[in-house]
N, C-alpha and C positions, 0 to 999 in steps of 0.2 A: 812441437818442433815444426818450424816453418821450412818447408821444402820447396825449392825453386828449381825448375828444369829449364835450361837455356838451349836454344837451338833454332831450327828453321822448321816451320810447320809442315811442309810437304816432303821432308826427308824421310825415307823408308826406315832408317834406324830410329828416328824420332817417333815414328808411328809405332814401332815395336815397344819402345820405352813407355809411351803414353798407355798402350794397351796393358803392359805389365803393371804399371802403377794403378790403373783403374781396376784390373782384375784382382789386385791385392788390397783394394780399398785404402790406397795411400793418397791423402789429400796433398795437392801441390798447386803452385802457381807456375805459369808458363811465360817465359820471356823470349819472344821471337826476335833474335838479334838481327835478322835480315830486315824486318819490318820496322822495329823500334831502335835498332842500332845497339851498340855497346860502347861503354866508356873505357878510357885508358886505365882507370883505377881497377876495374874488374879484370881486364886482361893482364895487368901487371900482377895482381894478386893471384890469379890462376897460374901464370907462368912461374911465379915464386913457389907456389904449392905443388904444382905438377910437372914443372919444367916446360919451357917454351916449345921443345921438340914434341911433347905430348899434345899441347894445346893447338899447334899449327896442324891443320889437316893437309898434309902433303899428297894424299891419295886422291883428293877431289879434283874435278875438272877445272875449277877456278884456279887452283894452284898450278896445275899442269899446263894451263894455257898461258901462264906468265912468260914473258920474255926470259931467256936464259940469264940475262944480266940481273933480273930481279930475284931469280932463284939461287944464283950463285953467292957464295960467301954470306950465308945467312947468320945472323946474330939474333939474340933476344930482341934488341932494339929494332932491328929491321923486320923481324917477324911480327912484332906488335904493330908496327906501322902498316904492314901489309894487311893484318887482320882488322885494324881499325878502318882501312880504306875499303876492304872487301870482307865483310863478316862471314861470307860463305866459306872462307878459309879457316874458320874456327872449327875444331873437332866437335862432333855432335854425338850425343848430347853432352852438356856439362851439367852435372847434378850437384846441387848444394844442399846438403841436409842440415846445414847450420852447424854441424860438428865435423863434417867431412865433405871433401870435394872429390868428385869422380869425373873422368872424361870417358866417353864411349858408353855403350850399353852392353853390360854382361849381367844376365839375370841372377846368377849366384852372388855376384858382388852387390847388387842392389838388395837382395834378400838379406845378406849379412849386415849391410850398413843400416838398413831400415828395420832390422830385426823382425822380418816377415817370414812365416813358414808357409809350406804348401805351395 
């Protein structure tokens, strides 16, 4: 099972997810979408699977610093355009297990999805 974790290297939540994966001997590849970017196809697939409201990180400073005009009247199309322009607005982490896609880090959900105990 090829596992990919998407996010930003220096994010505290990402660091917790990395530590959890390493502590549970889960092999993974990391895609830093701040450094490497992310394509529209990934964002569209994530929004279809999880909902754009879940994929868009409204709690982060990047989103909160947007002018009110950019934050108002959000639609999936507008949210995807914002996330393409500023990947820091994407929820972190996005974990793709190959069978399941998850947004955010919750140890119990990771354990269940990856069938890890302890």
